[in-house]
ZATILUM-639281 format. One record per residue (C-alpha): residue in three letters; z negated, y, x; residue number from 0. Coordinates in steps of 0.25 Angstrom, whole numbers, m for minus. Layout:
BEGIN
+------+-------+-------+-------+-----+
: type :    pz :    py :    px : seq :
+------+-------+-------+-------+-----+
:  ALA :     Z :     Y :     X : NUM :
...
+------+-------+-------+-------+-----+
***
This chain:
BEGIN
+------+-------+-------+-------+-----+
: type :    pz :    py :    px : seq :
+------+-------+-------+-------+-----+
:  MET :    m1 :    m1 :    m1 :   0 :
:  ASP :    m2 :     8 :    11 :   1 :
:  LEU :    12 :     7 :    17 :   2 :
:  ILE :    16 :    11 :     2 :   3 :
:  SER :     9 :    21 :     1 :   4 :
:  SER :    15 :    27 :    16 :   5 :
:  ILE :    29 :    23 :    13 :   6 :
:  ARG :    26 :    33 :    m1 :   7 :
:  GLN :    21 :    44 :     8 :   8 :
:  MET :    32 :    45 :    17 :   9 :
:  MET :    41 :    44 :     3 :  10 :
:  ALA :    35 :    57 :     0 :  11 :
:  GLU :    36 :    63 :    15 :  12 :
:  GLU :    50 :    60 :    12 :  13 :
:  HIS :    50 :    52 :    25 :  14 :
:  PHE :    60 :    42 :    18 :  15 :
:  SER :    65 :    35 :    30 :  16 :
:  ALA :    49 :    33 :    36 :  17 :
:  ALA :    48 :    27 :    21 :  18 :
:  GLU :    60 :    17 :    23 :  19 :
:  GLU :    55 :    11 :    34 :  20 :
:  ALA :    41 :     8 :    29 :  21 :
:  ALA :    45 :     4 :    16 :  22 :
:  GLU :    55 :    m6 :    24 :  23 :
:  THR :    42 :   m11 :    31 :  24 :
:  ALA :    33 :   m13 :    20 :  25 :
:  LEU :    45 :   m21 :    12 :  26 :
:  ILE :    44 :   m33 :    21 :  27 :
:  SER :    31 :   m36 :    18 :  28 :
:  ALA :    28 :   m30 :     4 :  29 :
:  THR :    23 :   m38 :    m6 :  30 :
:  PRO :    30 :   m38 :   m22 :  31 :
:  GLY :    22 :   m28 :   m26 :  32 :
:  ASN :    24 :   m19 :   m13 :  33 :
:  ARG :    37 :   m19 :   m13 :  34 :
:  SER :    38 :   m14 :   m28 :  35 :
:  GLU :    32 :    m2 :   m21 :  36 :
:  ILE :    40 :    m2 :    m9 :  37 :
:  ILE :    54 :    m4 :   m13 :  38 :
:  PRO :    56 :     7 :   m21 :  39 :
:  LEU :    49 :    17 :    m9 :  40 :
:  TYR :    58 :    10 :     0 :  41 :
:  LEU :    71 :    12 :    m8 :  42 :
:  THR :    67 :    26 :   m12 :  43 :
:  ALA :    66 :    29 :     4 :  44 :
:  LEU :    80 :    24 :     5 :  45 :
:  ILE :    86 :    34 :    m7 :  46 :
:  GLN :    81 :    45 :    m2 :  47 :
:  GLN :    88 :    42 :    10 :  48 :
:  LYS :   101 :    39 :     4 :  49 :
:  LYS :    99 :    25 :    10 :  50 :
:  TYR :   105 :    11 :     4 :  51 :
:  LEU :    94 :     6 :    m4 :  52 :
:  PRO :    93 :   m11 :    m5 :  53 :
:  ASP :    99 :   m17 :   m17 :  54 :
:  HIS :    89 :   m28 :   m18 :  55 :
:  LEU :    77 :   m17 :   m15 :  56 :
:  ALA :    80 :   m11 :   m27 :  57 :
:  SER :    83 :   m23 :   m35 :  58 :
:  GLU :    69 :   m26 :   m34 :  59 :
:  CYS :    63 :   m14 :   m36 :  60 :
:  LEU :    70 :    m8 :   m48 :  61 :
:  ILE :    63 :   m15 :   m59 :  62 :
:  ALA :    49 :   m15 :   m55 :  63 :
:  LEU :    53 :     0 :   m50 :  64 :
:  TRP :    59 :     6 :   m65 :  65 :
:  ASP :    44 :     3 :   m73 :  66 :
:  ILE :    37 :    11 :   m60 :  67 :
:  ASP :    47 :    23 :   m58 :  68 :
:  ASN :    62 :    21 :   m65 :  69 :
:  GLU :    64 :    35 :   m58 :  70 :
:  LEU :    65 :    29 :   m45 :  71 :
:  ALA :    71 :    16 :   m50 :  72 :
:  VAL :    82 :    22 :   m56 :  73 :
:  GLU :    85 :    29 :   m42 :  74 :
:  ILE :    85 :    18 :   m33 :  75 :
:  PHE :    93 :     8 :   m43 :  76 :
:  GLU :   104 :    21 :   m43 :  77 :
:  HIS :   102 :    22 :   m26 :  78 :
:  THR :   106 :     6 :   m26 :  79 :
:  SER :   119 :     0 :   m21 :  80 :
:  ASP :   131 :    m1 :   m35 :  81 :
:  GLU :   130 :   m15 :   m32 :  82 :
:  LEU :   116 :   m17 :   m37 :  83 :
:  LYS :   117 :    m7 :   m48 :  84 :
:  ALA :   128 :   m16 :   m53 :  85 :
:  SER :   120 :   m30 :   m49 :  86 :
:  SER :   118 :   m39 :   m60 :  87 :
:  ASP :   105 :   m43 :   m53 :  88 :
:  PHE :    95 :   m45 :   m65 :  89 :
:  ARG :    84 :   m33 :   m60 :  90 :
:  ILE :    96 :   m25 :   m58 :  91 :
:  LEU :   100 :   m27 :   m72 :  92 :
:  PHE :    88 :   m25 :   m78 :  93 :
:  PHE :    85 :   m13 :   m70 :  94 :
:  ARG :    97 :    m6 :   m74 :  95 :
:  MET :    94 :   m11 :   m90 :  96 :
:  LYS :    82 :    m2 :   m89 :  97 :
:  LEU :    90 :     9 :   m83 :  98 :
:  SER :   101 :     9 :   m93 :  99 :
:  GLU :    90 :     8 :  m105 : 100 :
:  LYS :    81 :    20 :   m98 : 101 :
:  ARG :    95 :    29 :   m98 : 102 :
:  GLY :    98 :    22 :  m113 : 103 :
:  ARG :   111 :    16 :  m109 : 104 :
:  ILE :   112 :     6 :  m118 : 105 :
:  GLN :   123 :     1 :  m116 : 106 :
:  GLU :   123 :    m3 :  m102 : 107 :
:  LEU :   110 :    m9 :  m105 : 108 :
:  HIS :   115 :   m17 :  m115 : 109 :
:  ASP :   127 :   m21 :  m103 : 110 :
:  LEU :   115 :   m25 :   m93 : 111 :
:  ILE :   106 :   m34 :  m103 : 112 :
:  SER :   119 :   m40 :  m105 : 113 :
:  SER :   123 :   m43 :   m90 : 114 :
:  TYR :   108 :   m48 :   m87 : 115 :
:  HIS :   110 :   m58 :  m101 : 116 :
:  LEU :   123 :   m63 :   m93 : 117 :
:  LYS :   117 :   m63 :   m79 : 118 :
:  LEU :   104 :   m72 :   m84 : 119 :
:  PHE :   116 :   m83 :   m91 : 120 :
:  GLU :   124 :   m81 :   m77 : 121 :
:  ARG :   112 :   m84 :   m71 : 122 :
:  SER :   107 :   m96 :   m79 : 123 :
:  LEU :    95 :   m87 :   m83 : 124 :
:  PRO :    93 :   m88 :   m96 : 125 :
:  SER :    80 :   m80 :   m99 : 126 :
:  ILE :    81 :   m64 :  m104 : 127 :
:  PRO :    71 :   m57 :   m97 : 128 :
:  GLU :    62 :   m52 :  m109 : 129 :
:  PRO :    65 :   m36 :  m101 : 130 :
:  ILE :    79 :   m38 :  m105 : 131 :
:  ARG :    76 :   m44 :  m120 : 132 :
:  ALA :    69 :   m32 :  m123 : 133 :
:  LEU :    80 :   m22 :  m120 : 134 :
:  VAL :    90 :   m32 :  m128 : 135 :
:  GLN :    77 :   m32 :  m140 : 136 :
:  LYS :    78 :   m16 :  m137 : 137 :
:  TYR :    92 :   m10 :  m137 : 138 :
:  PHE :   102 :   m23 :  m140 : 139 :
:  ARG :    94 :   m32 :  m152 : 140 :
:  ALA :   107 :   m33 :  m160 : 141 :
:  ASP :   118 :   m35 :  m147 : 142 :
:  PHE :   125 :   m47 :  m150 : 143 :
:  GLN :   129 :   m48 :  m136 : 144 :
:  LEU :   116 :   m49 :  m130 : 145 :
:  LYS :   112 :   m58 :  m141 : 146 :
:  ILE :   122 :   m70 :  m137 : 147 :
:  GLN :   119 :   m65 :  m122 : 148 :
:  SER :   104 :   m70 :  m125 : 149 :
:  PHE :   109 :   m80 :  m133 : 150 :
:  ALA :   117 :   m87 :  m121 : 151 :
:  LEU :   106 :   m86 :  m112 : 152 :
:  THR :    97 :   m93 :  m123 : 153 :
:  LEU :   105 :  m105 :  m124 : 154 :
:  LEU :   106 :  m103 :  m107 : 155 :
:  ARG :    90 :  m107 :  m108 : 156 :
:  LYS :    95 :  m118 :  m118 : 157 :
:  ASP :    85 :  m112 :  m128 : 158 :
:  ILE :    94 :  m120 :  m141 : 159 :
:  SER :    84 :  m115 :  m150 : 160 :
:  GLY :    83 :  m100 :  m146 : 161 :
:  ALA :    97 :  m102 :  m145 : 162 :
:  GLU :   100 :  m105 :  m159 : 163 :
:  SER :    93 :   m93 :  m165 : 164 :
:  GLU :    99 :   m82 :  m157 : 165 :
:  LEU :   113 :   m90 :  m160 : 166 :
:  LYS :   111 :   m88 :  m175 : 167 :
:  GLN :   106 :   m74 :  m174 : 168 :
:  LEU :   118 :   m72 :  m166 : 169 :
:  ILE :   127 :   m77 :  m176 : 170 :
:  LEU :   121 :   m68 :  m189 : 171 :
:  ASP :   122 :   m57 :  m179 : 172 :
:  ALA :   137 :   m61 :  m177 : 173 :
:  PHE :   139 :   m61 :  m193 : 174 :
:  GLU :   130 :   m50 :  m196 : 175 :
:  LYS :   132 :   m41 :  m186 : 176 :
:  SER :   146 :   m40 :  m184 : 177 :
:  SER :   160 :   m36 :  m187 : 178 :
:  PRO :   170 :   m45 :  m193 : 179 :
:  LYS :   176 :   m41 :  m179 : 180 :
:  THR :   167 :   m44 :  m169 : 181 :
:  LEU :   160 :   m57 :  m176 : 182 :
:  LYS :   170 :   m68 :  m172 : 183 :
:  GLU :   169 :   m63 :  m157 : 184 :
:  LYS :   152 :   m63 :  m159 : 185 :
:  LEU :   153 :   m77 :  m165 : 186 :
:  GLN :   163 :   m82 :  m151 : 187 :
:  SER :   154 :   m77 :  m141 : 188 :
:  LEU :   142 :   m85 :  m148 : 189 :
:  SER :   151 :   m98 :  m148 : 190 :
:  SER :   154 :   m95 :  m134 : 191 :
:  VAL :   139 :   m95 :  m129 : 192 :
:  LEU :   136 :  m106 :  m137 : 193 :
:  ALA :   148 :  m113 :  m130 : 194 :
:  LEU :   142 :  m112 :  m116 : 195 :
:  GLN :   129 :  m119 :  m120 : 196 :
:  THR :   130 :  m135 :  m116 : 197 :
:  GLU :   117 :  m138 :  m125 : 198 :
:  LYS :   119 :  m133 :  m138 : 199 :
:  GLY :   111 :  m142 :  m147 : 200 :
:  HIS :   112 :  m138 :  m161 : 201 :
:  LEU :   119 :  m124 :  m158 : 202 :
:  GLU :   132 :  m132 :  m158 : 203 :
:  ILE :   131 :  m130 :  m172 : 204 :
:  PHE :   132 :  m117 :  m170 : 205 :
:  GLN :   144 :  m118 :  m160 : 206 :
:  SER :   151 :  m124 :  m172 : 207 :
:  PHE :   148 :  m114 :  m180 : 208 :
:  LEU :   152 :  m101 :  m174 : 209 :
:  SER :   166 :  m109 :  m171 : 210 :
:  LEU :   166 :  m109 :  m184 : 211 :
:  LEU :   162 :   m95 :  m186 : 212 :
:  VAL :   174 :   m92 :  m177 : 213 :
:  ASN :   185 :   m98 :  m178 : 214 :
:  GLY :   182 :  m105 :  m192 : 215 :
:  VAL :   186 :  m119 :  m196 : 216 :
:  THR :   198 :  m124 :  m187 : 217 :
:  GLU :   197 :  m139 :  m189 : 218 :
:  LYS :   191 :  m150 :  m195 : 219 :
:  LYS :   177 :  m154 :  m186 : 220 :
:  ASP :   174 :  m138 :  m190 : 221 :
:  TYR :   171 :  m140 :  m204 : 222 :
:  LYS :   160 :  m152 :  m199 : 223 :
:  LYS :   155 :  m140 :  m190 : 224 :
:  LEU :   154 :  m130 :  m203 : 225 :
:  ALA :   147 :  m141 :  m210 : 226 :
:  GLU :   137 :  m143 :  m197 : 227 :
:  ALA :   133 :  m128 :  m198 : 228 :
:  VAL :   130 :  m128 :  m214 : 229 :
:  ILE :   121 :  m140 :  m213 : 230 :
:  TYR :   115 :  m132 :  m200 : 231 :
:  PHE :   114 :  m119 :  m202 : 232 :
:  ASP :   102 :  m116 :  m212 : 233 :
:  ASP :   101 :  m101 :  m211 : 234 :
:  PHE :   109 :   m93 :  m224 : 235 :
:  ARG :   117 :   m83 :  m214 : 236 :
:  PHE :   124 :   m95 :  m208 : 237 :
:  GLY :   128 :  m100 :  m220 : 238 :
:  VAL :   132 :   m91 :  m225 : 239 :
:  MET :   141 :   m90 :  m211 : 240 :
:  LEU :   147 :  m102 :  m216 : 241 :
:  MET :   150 :   m98 :  m230 : 242 :
:  SER :   160 :   m90 :  m222 : 243 :
:  LEU :   167 :  m101 :  m215 : 244 :
:  PHE :   169 :  m107 :  m230 : 245 :
:  VAL :   173 :   m96 :  m234 : 246 :
:  SER :   183 :   m91 :  m221 : 247 :
:  HIS :   188 :  m107 :  m223 : 248 :
:  LYS :   192 :  m105 :  m238 : 249 :
:  LEU :   181 :  m115 :  m242 : 250 :
:  ASP :   177 :  m108 :  m254 : 251 :
:  SER :   171 :  m121 :  m262 : 252 :
:  ILE :   162 :  m123 :  m249 : 253 :
:  ALA :   159 :  m109 :  m247 : 254 :
:  THR :   154 :  m108 :  m264 : 255 :
:  ASP :   146 :  m121 :  m262 : 256 :
:  TYR :   140 :  m116 :  m249 : 257 :
:  ALA :   136 :  m103 :  m255 : 258 :
:  GLN :   128 :  m109 :  m265 : 259 :
:  GLU :   119 :  m115 :  m256 : 260 :
:  LEU :   119 :  m102 :  m249 : 261 :
:  ALA :   115 :   m94 :  m261 : 262 :
:  THR :   103 :  m104 :  m260 : 263 :
:  HIS :    98 :  m101 :  m247 : 264 :
:  PRO :    84 :   m98 :  m244 : 265 :
:  GLN :    90 :   m87 :  m237 : 266 :
:  TYR :   102 :   m82 :  m246 : 267 :
:  ASP :   105 :   m67 :  m244 : 268 :
:  PHE :   117 :   m62 :  m252 : 269 :
:  VAL :   115 :   m48 :  m246 : 270 :
:  TYR :   118 :   m56 :  m232 : 271 :
:  VAL :   130 :   m63 :  m237 : 272 :
:  ALA :   137 :   m49 :  m244 : 273 :
:  LYS :   133 :   m44 :  m229 : 274 :
:  HIS :   138 :   m52 :  m220 : 275 :
:  PHE :   147 :   m61 :  m229 : 276 :
:  PRO :   152 :   m53 :  m238 : 277 :
:  ASP :   164 :   m62 :  m241 : 278 :
:  LEU :   156 :   m74 :  m245 : 279 :
:  LYS :   147 :   m63 :  m255 : 280 :
:  LYS :   156 :   m69 :  m268 : 281 :
:  TYR :   151 :   m84 :  m266 : 282 :
:  PHE :   136 :   m80 :  m269 : 283 :
:  VAL :   140 :   m69 :  m279 : 284 :
:  ASN :   148 :   m78 :  m287 : 285 :
:  MET :   136 :   m87 :  m287 : 286 :
:  THR :   124 :   m77 :  m289 : 287 :
:  GLN :   132 :   m69 :  m300 : 288 :
:  PRO :   130 :   m69 :  m311 : 289 :
:  ILE :   114 :   m75 :  m310 : 290 :
:  PRO :   115 :   m89 :  m316 : 291 :
:  ARG :   107 :   m85 :  m329 : 292 :
:  GLU :   101 :  m100 :  m328 : 293 :
:  GLU :    94 :   m95 :  m316 : 294 :
:  ILE :    93 :   m82 :  m317 : 295 :
:  HIS :    76 :   m84 :  m321 : 296 :
:  GLU :    75 :   m96 :  m315 : 297 :
:  SER :    65 :   m91 :  m306 : 298 :
:  PRO :    52 :   m85 :  m308 : 299 :
:  ASP :    51 :   m91 :  m324 : 300 :
:  LEU :    52 :   m79 :  m332 : 301 :
:  THR :    44 :   m87 :  m343 : 302 :
:  LEU :    33 :   m78 :  m350 : 303 :
:  GLU :    20 :   m85 :  m354 : 304 :
:  GLU :    16 :   m86 :  m368 : 305 :
:  ASP :     4 :   m77 :  m363 : 306 :
:  GLU :    12 :   m65 :  m356 : 307 :
:  ASP :    11 :   m51 :  m362 : 308 :
:  LYS :    20 :   m40 :  m361 : 309 :
:  SER :    11 :   m36 :  m347 : 310 :
:  PHE :    19 :   m45 :  m340 : 311 :
:  VAL :    32 :   m38 :  m340 : 312 :
:  MET :    26 :   m25 :  m332 : 313 :
:  SER :    17 :   m33 :  m323 : 314 :
:  SER :    30 :   m44 :  m319 : 315 :
:  MET :    37 :   m30 :  m313 : 316 :
:  PRO :    37 :   m27 :  m300 : 317 :
:  GLN :    39 :   m15 :  m294 : 318 :
:  HIS :    49 :   m10 :  m285 : 319 :
:  SER :    45 :   m15 :  m268 : 320 :
:  GLU :    51 :    m4 :  m260 : 321 :
:  ASP :    62 :   m13 :  m254 : 322 :
:  GLU :    67 :   m15 :  m268 : 323 :
:  GLY :    67 :     1 :  m269 : 324 :
:  LEU :    75 :     3 :  m257 : 325 :
:  LEU :    85 :    m8 :  m258 : 326 :
:  ILE :    87 :    m2 :  m274 : 327 :
:  HIS :    88 :    10 :  m268 : 328 :
:  LEU :    98 :     6 :  m256 : 329 :
:  VAL :   106 :     0 :  m268 : 330 :
:  ARG :   107 :    11 :  m277 : 331 :
:  ASN :   111 :    20 :  m265 : 332 :
:  GLN :   123 :    11 :  m259 : 333 :
:  ASN :   136 :    11 :  m263 : 334 :
:  PHE :   139 :    m3 :  m268 : 335 :
:  SER :   150 :    m9 :  m276 : 336 :
:  ASP :   146 :   m16 :  m290 : 337 :
:  GLU :   150 :   m32 :  m284 : 338 :
:  SER :   139 :   m27 :  m271 : 339 :
:  LEU :   130 :   m23 :  m281 : 340 :
:  LEU :   129 :   m36 :  m287 : 341 :
:  ASP :   127 :   m43 :  m276 : 342 :
:  LEU :   116 :   m37 :  m271 : 343 :
:  ALA :   109 :   m37 :  m285 : 344 :
:  VAL :   112 :   m53 :  m284 : 345 :
:  SER :   107 :   m52 :  m269 : 346 :
:  PHE :    93 :   m43 :  m271 : 347 :
:  LEU :    90 :   m55 :  m286 : 348 :
:  GLN :    92 :   m66 :  m274 : 349 :
:  SER :    82 :   m57 :  m265 : 350 :
:  GLU :    71 :   m55 :  m275 : 351 :
:  LEU :    75 :   m41 :  m278 : 352 :
:  PRO :    77 :   m40 :  m293 : 353 :
:  ARG :    76 :   m24 :  m291 : 354 :
:  VAL :    85 :   m22 :  m283 : 355 :
:  ALA :    95 :   m31 :  m288 : 356 :
:  GLY :    93 :   m26 :  m303 : 357 :
:  SER :    95 :   m11 :  m297 : 358 :
:  ALA :   109 :   m16 :  m289 : 359 :
:  ALA :   114 :   m22 :  m300 : 360 :
:  MET :   111 :   m10 :  m312 : 361 :
:  ILE :   119 :    m1 :  m302 : 362 :
:  VAL :   132 :   m10 :  m305 : 363 :
:  HIS :   128 :   m12 :  m321 : 364 :
:  GLU :   128 :     4 :  m322 : 365 :
:  ARG :   140 :     7 :  m315 : 366 :
:  ALA :   147 :    m4 :  m319 : 367 :
:  THR :   160 :    m3 :  m329 : 368 :
:  ASP :   163 :   m18 :  m328 : 369 :
:  ASP :   156 :   m24 :  m338 : 370 :
:  ARG :   157 :   m38 :  m331 : 371 :
:  ILE :   151 :   m31 :  m316 : 372 :
:  LYS :   140 :   m24 :  m327 : 373 :
:  LEU :   137 :   m36 :  m335 : 374 :
:  LYS :   134 :   m43 :  m322 : 375 :
:  ALA :   125 :   m31 :  m314 : 376 :
:  ALA :   116 :   m32 :  m328 : 377 :
:  TYR :   115 :   m44 :  m326 : 378 :
:  LEU :   110 :   m45 :  m312 : 379 :
:  ALA :   102 :   m33 :  m317 : 380 :
:  LEU :    94 :   m40 :  m327 : 381 :
:  THR :    91 :   m52 :  m317 : 382 :
:  ALA :    85 :   m43 :  m309 : 383 :
:  LEU :    77 :   m35 :  m319 : 384 :
:  LEU :    72 :   m48 :  m326 : 385 :
:  HIS :    69 :   m51 :  m311 : 386 :
:  ALA :    62 :   m37 :  m308 : 387 :
:  GLY :    55 :   m38 :  m320 : 388 :
:  ASP :    63 :   m25 :  m328 : 389 :
:  TYR :    63 :   m35 :  m342 : 390 :
:  ARG :    63 :   m22 :  m349 : 391 :
:  LYS :    75 :   m16 :  m342 : 392 :
:  ALA :    82 :   m29 :  m342 : 393 :
:  LEU :    82 :   m33 :  m356 : 394 :
:  ASP :    88 :   m16 :  m357 : 395 :
:  LEU :    98 :   m22 :  m349 : 396 :
:  ALA :   100 :   m36 :  m354 : 397 :
:  LEU :   103 :   m31 :  m367 : 398 :
:  GLU :   111 :   m20 :  m363 : 399 :
:  SER :   120 :   m28 :  m357 : 400 :
:  MET :   124 :   m37 :  m369 : 401 :
:  LYS :   136 :   m29 :  m372 : 402 :
:  LEU :   143 :   m31 :  m360 : 403 :
:  ILE :   142 :   m44 :  m360 : 404 :
:  SER :   157 :   m52 :  m364 : 405 :
:  SER :   152 :   m68 :  m362 : 406 :
:  GLN :   144 :   m78 :  m366 : 407 :
:  ASP :   138 :   m80 :  m353 : 408 :
:  ASP :   134 :   m66 :  m351 : 409 :
:  LEU :   127 :   m65 :  m362 : 410 :
:  LEU :   119 :   m79 :  m360 : 411 :
:  SER :   114 :   m71 :  m347 : 412 :
:  PHE :   110 :   m56 :  m354 : 413 :
:  LEU :   104 :   m64 :  m366 : 414 :
:  TYR :    96 :   m73 :  m355 : 415 :
:  CYS :    92 :   m60 :  m348 : 416 :
:  GLU :    88 :   m54 :  m360 : 417 :
:  ALA :    79 :   m65 :  m366 : 418 :
:  GLU :    73 :   m66 :  m349 : 419 :
:  ALA :    69 :   m51 :  m351 : 420 :
:  TYR :    63 :   m53 :  m365 : 421 :
:  LEU :    55 :   m64 :  m360 : 422 :
:  ARG :    49 :   m56 :  m348 : 423 :
:  LEU :    45 :   m46 :  m360 : 424 :
:  ASN :    39 :   m54 :  m364 : 425 :
:  ARG :    47 :   m53 :  m378 : 426 :
:  LYS :    48 :   m66 :  m382 : 427 :
:  THR :    54 :   m67 :  m397 : 428 :
:  GLU :    67 :   m59 :  m391 : 429 :
:  ALA :    68 :   m68 :  m379 : 430 :
:  ARG :    66 :   m80 :  m388 : 431 :
:  HIS :    78 :   m73 :  m397 : 432 :
:  VAL :    87 :   m69 :  m385 : 433 :
:  LEU :    85 :   m84 :  m378 : 434 :
:  ARG :    89 :   m91 :  m393 : 435 :
:  LYS :   101 :   m83 :  m392 : 436 :
:  ILE :   104 :   m87 :  m379 : 437 :
:  VAL :   104 :  m101 :  m382 : 438 :
:  SER :   112 :  m100 :  m395 : 439 :
:  ILE :   123 :   m96 :  m386 : 440 :
:  ASP :   120 :  m105 :  m377 : 441 :
:  SER :   111 :  m118 :  m380 : 442 :
:  ARG :   113 :  m122 :  m365 : 443 :
:  TYR :   107 :  m110 :  m358 : 444 :
:  ARG :    96 :  m120 :  m353 : 445 :
:  MET :    86 :  m106 :  m348 : 446 :
:  ALA :    86 :   m99 :  m362 : 447 :
:  ARG :    83 :  m111 :  m368 : 448 :
:  GLU :    71 :  m115 :  m359 : 449 :
:  ARG :    67 :  m101 :  m360 : 450 :
:  LEU :    67 :  m102 :  m376 : 451 :
:  GLU :    59 :  m114 :  m377 : 452 :
:  LYS :    48 :  m109 :  m368 : 453 :
:  LEU :    47 :   m97 :  m377 : 454 :
:  GLY :    46 :  m107 :  m389 : 455 :
+------+-------+-------+-------+-----+
***
């Protein structure tokens, strides 16, 4: 420590040549701890004399010096050779990342991280240091290129489980966050990285799946791959991708049947389909509009017990939640087409947001001039009102809609809604009258018969 203090004193007195000699002597026997102090002094003395800086010593001290005196670290780096500045040495790459971040050069930072990843892969060093991961999370959380590189390194570690998780997310990102123009390119990149892995395990199914997504079905054995993918993938979103393959190859009957399966999936999300696979929307819309009258009120059971009184009507009407209010506001203030609003109404019903569904349907009902569209909107709004507990408004809408009805099926559907509204309001006499009317028109209407039998 006395020697280091002596060198510092020489530097302060601008005896740079003497400081250089003393530092060189000290480095011969210096401990690792002392070296971290002596090397910056030695390099500073060389800079003051406009002498060449040894690259190996600069590389050794830059990272440690950054946290102590980043201005001095930058000065030393700027006086190093052009070869060192362009070096792919891990320490230099990391130092340049720190410098790029400090200067706000984000694209440069991205390129350096990418170079670091590639260097790890070339040297078969698959573990990404935590500081590099932290930079990616901070600035490039959604960057597809860096995610693919991370995926390649996970494969290099032979972490098949971790690789599968990353690969699934990458495929989803490709579909959800890409333009049609770049989608195929991203999928091809994933397939190329996966092809480099010799031991894939069940990732073979992913490689086949990617091949189908990129190239489609080109030979008979591809149908076997398609069947394997249907069996393997249980994620709703991957099911939708498979369905898009069916449609693209004119397998409409299979697509229709598969849509029915997906509609019962626990993760079913019509909004996801409409947003990311709009060409598939019609398969789900046709299946859910109009909502089958036999199933509208299956759950929960709406039958009123004999000892219920009218206080039930008020207590069963839930208040708007903040989320519902926000959604209603957004729906009312966006320029949606009638078709889009009706699609949204169905989706909100399936998501158990009846007030939002009713609001979307009523916008169409109020502005539509075509009776069929107006009636469809009324039916959706009625369903939503009954589920939301707004029984009086539901009754009014059911009665008002009668003048638009032109078919027996529509008549029966709206009569049943009217009867349900009467039941919810505990007006059992009126409910019996309407239910008898339904049975007299169509004796096979099971729900009406069962309701009537319960009422006695």
